N, C-alpha and C positions, 0 to 999 in steps of 0.2 A: 873686158867684162867687169861690171861694177862689183864693189865689195859685197860679199854675201851677208855682211852685218846688216844690210838694209832689211833683211828678212825679220830681224828682231824688232826693228822699229815698226815694220808693217804689221807684225803680229799683235803688237800693242794697239795699233790703230784699229784693227778689225774687231777688237773686243766690242765695239759699239755697233758692229755689223754695218758700218757705213763709212765710205771714204769718198771724198770729192777730190778727184785728181784734176784740178783746174788751175789756171792762172789768168789774171786779168791783164797782164802786160808782159814785160820781159824783153830780152834781146831778140833781135831777128836771128841770132845764132841758133836758137832752138829749132829753126827750120832749115838749117844750113845743109841738110843732106840732099836738098834738091828733090825731095819727095813730091810726087803729084798725087792728086786725089783719084787714083785709079784711072779710068778711061775718060774722066771729065775734063782733064787738062788743067784743073785748078792747082795752083802752086801752094806749097805748104804755108807760105807767108799769108795767103789769102784765106786760109781755112778758118771758119768760125762755126758756131752752132753748139748744140748740146747733144750728148749721147747718154742714154739711160740704160744701165746694165743691172740686172737683178737675177736672183736664183740661188744656186748652190753655195752654201757657206764653205764647202771644200774648194770650189773653184775660185771663190772670192779673192784669195790672196794673189793668184796668178793674174786675174783680170785687173785687180787694183794696181799691181806693179806695172803691167802693160800700159795702163792709163797714165801712170806717173811718168814712165819712160817716153811714151808718145808725146806728152806735153813738153818734156825736156828736149827730145830729139827732132820732133816734127813741127808741132805747132802749140804754143802756149795759150792760144786763144780759143781752143775747143774745150768746153766744160763737160767733164765726164763724171757721172755719178755711178758708184758701184755699191750694191748692198747684197746681203746674203740671207734672206729669210728662209731659204730652202728651195730645192729644185722644184717641188710641186707648186709652191706658192709663186715661184718665179714664172712657171709656165702659165699660171692663171693670168698674171699681168701681161705676159708676152702675147698670149692668144686673145687678150682683150685689146691689143694694140697699144698698150701703155708703155712698153719698153722697146728698145731697139735690138738688144742682145739679151739672150737668156743663157745664163751659166747653168750647166747640168752635170751632175755626177752619175747620171744614168741616161740611157736613151729615152727619148720622148715616148710616152705610152699612148695607146690607141685612143683613150678618152680625151687626152690632150691634143692629139692629132685632130680628132673630131671637133673639138672646141675651136682650134685654129681654122679649120676648114669652114666651119659655120660662120666665122667672122671674116673670112676672106684673107686670112693671114698665111702667106706662103713664106717658107723659110729655107735657109741653107744650114745643114748640119755639118759641123767641123770637129773632128777629133783633135784634141790639143795636147794631151798628156796621159800618162798612166798614174794610177794610185793603188794603194793596197789598204783596204779597211783594216785598221790595226786595233786588236783587242788588248785591253790594258787592265792592270790592277795596281796596287801599291807595292813598292819594293818589300814592305814588311810581310806581305803575303807569300812567304817563301815556299810553301808547299805546292803552289800552282805555277807550272811553267809551260804547259802545253795543253790545249783543248782540242778534241776532235769534233766532228760535226754533231755527233750525238750529245756531247757535252754542251755545245753551243745551244742545241735545241732544249736540253733540260734546264739550262740557266735562263735563256732568253725567250723560248718559244711560247706559243699560245696556251699550253697546258701548265705553265709555270707560275701563274698567278697565285700569290699567297706563300710561295716558297721564300722564306726570309733568312735562311742560313745556307751556306754552301752545301753542307752535307744533307740538307733537306732535299736537294736535287738528285741524290744518289739513286733512289729507286727509279725515277723517271729516266735517268741517264742509262741505267742498266737495261731498261726496256728498249731503248733506241740505239744501242751500240756504243754508248758512252763508256768512259773509263771508270766512272763513279769513284768512290774513295776520296771525296772532297773533304777539305778541312772543316772542323766544327768552328765556324766563324760567321759573323753577320754578313749577309749578302745585300749590299747596297748598290743598286744599278743606276747609273746615269748615262744616257745615250741619246742619240738623235731620235726625234719623234716622226710622226707620219708625214709631216710636210717635207721631210728631208729625202733627197735622193739616196743618201747613204743608208737610210732605213730600208728603202726598197731593195737596194743593191745587196745589203747584208742578208736579207731574207732569201734572195735568189741564190747568192753565192754560198751561203751556209746550208742550203738545202732545207730551210725551215718549212716551206710549204709542202714539199714532197713528203717529208717526215710526218708532218701534221696529218696529211691525208691518209697516209699509211696507218696512222694511229686512230683514225676514225673521226678526226676533228671535222666539223662541217665545213664545206667548201668556202663559205663566206667568211670564215674565221681563220682558215688555214694559212693564208698569206699575210700573217700579222705576227707581231711580238706580244708578249705579255702586256697587260694594260696597267700594271701597278708599279712601274718604275718611274724615276724622275726623268722626264723628257726635256731636252733643250735643243734649240736650233743653233746654239752657240758652242762651237768646238772648244773654245777657251773655258767655258763653264764646265764642260765635261772633264777637261784636263784638271781643272781645279778640284773637282770632286774626287779624282783619283788620288790627290794629295791630301785629302781631308780626313781619311780614316785608314785603318790598317788592312781592310779586306773588301774594297770596293770592286766594281766591275763596270766596264764601259767600252765603247769603241768610237774611233774617229778616223779621219783621213790620216795617211801615213805621215805627211809633213808636220802636222800638229803634234803627233806622238813623238816623232824623231826629235823635234825641237825641244820637247820636254823630257827627253830620255833620262835626265839626271833625277827627275822627280817622280817618274812613273815606271812601272815594270811592264815592258812589252812582252806579250805572250806569243808563243809559237802556236801554229794551227796545223792540225793533221787532217788533210783532205782525203786520206787513204793511201798516201805514199810516204808516210812518216812525218815527223814534226818539222815544220818549216818556219823560220823566222822571216818577218817582212824586212827586206832590204831592197836597195835599188836594183840589184841583180835579180833577186827572186821575183820582184814585181815585174821587171822588164821581160823576163822569160816566162812569166805566168806560172812558175812552179809554186809560188805562194798562193794558196787556195782562194784567198779573198781579194785577188787582183782585179782591177777594173779599168775602163777607159773613161776619161773626162772629156766633156764637150762644151762648145758654145753653139748657140743657134742664132742666126742673123736674119732679121726680118727683111724680106725682099722689097716690100713696099717702102719701108723706111730707107732702105738702101738707095732706091731710085731717086729719092728726094734729098739725099744728104751726101755731098762729096766728102764731108768730114767723116761720116761713118765708113764710107768706102776706104778712105785713107787709113782709118784706125784699124780696120780688119786686115788691110794690106800689111800693116805694121805687126799686127798680132800673129799672122802666119809667117812672118819673116823670122830670121834667126834670133832677132831681138826678143820675140815673143815665145816661139816654140822651143827655143834652146835656152837663151839667157834667163828669161823670166821664169820659166819652168824650173830651171836649176836653182836659181836664187831663192825661190820660195820652197824648195825642198821636195818637189815632186820629181817624177821620172819621165825623161823625155821620150817621145816616140822614136822607134827605129827609123832610119833614113827612108825606107820605102813607104812607111806610113806618113811621114812628114811630107814626102812627095805627093802622096795620095790626097792629103788634106789641101795642099796648095793647088793641085790639079782641080779638085772639086771647087775650090773658091774661085779660081780663074775662069773655069767653064761656066759656073752658075751666076757669077756676079758681073762678068764682062771685064774683070780687072786685067790690066796689061802686065801684071807681075807684082811680086812682093817688094816691100820696101827694102 
């Protein structure tokens, strides 16, 4: 297994939300595994072409590292671009036929399914890892250690516009089962915006919509967060904001927060069974309330025309992708039965003869 230090280099690279994992030459040793391009019979040494991947900024580090390792291990002649504008924006590109693979931090939604269907885009959905949406503040904010779902609603929910201090949320928190008693300190929120799958997943997992509807919030506004926070599609920007003041609030994918654990304070979340810290174990067994599954979506039309894409996804669902790359980027690998299910789905729907 490669040195985990690569993650630190990769994290710096993804600040620009773009990584090109490509090589114009190199040794033939890069294809020395004897890998073939799935059922096409194309050898690794023959593979050329381009692969475009876009979508979730949470999944971006995994796909970027898989691209890098694929170029090293299989073929240096396939040019792979990876960027992370957000799950929603990624699906727009994917369903317009502009990308080959869409990274997603939530399942595809019905309106996106409809857009793909309208444009004749069929796809294969593959689960690749677990993540836990991690709520953070600054270490100086010592009075806050755990938030329950009522607290999350009072701080982030659609009724929270205009609340600019932590204790300003006390009254609303008390209404919705929160703990209230927040500190008297400025509340400066930086978090993913509407284009992000993390935004949608947070609303679902934190029960924001259900609480909003129970509060009488109109249905068209219930599945949303407050509108007056600083939104960013870049998880690194959110991490930086947590370091910039004494009482900020935000959330990102687990790997980003864990990697910055010396600079941020990771908060526990109480989903009804007590305060749980996000860790590899609590995310893997879903005892952490904000745990979720990460995905890639592969275009069947692009797959039919691209031995390179077939070989790349073969590599992605091998141990090099689903175990090594997931681990090196700080996410949580799927259990064996779910890895087997991902591989079975890929082999049956793509015609692949097996993983790399």
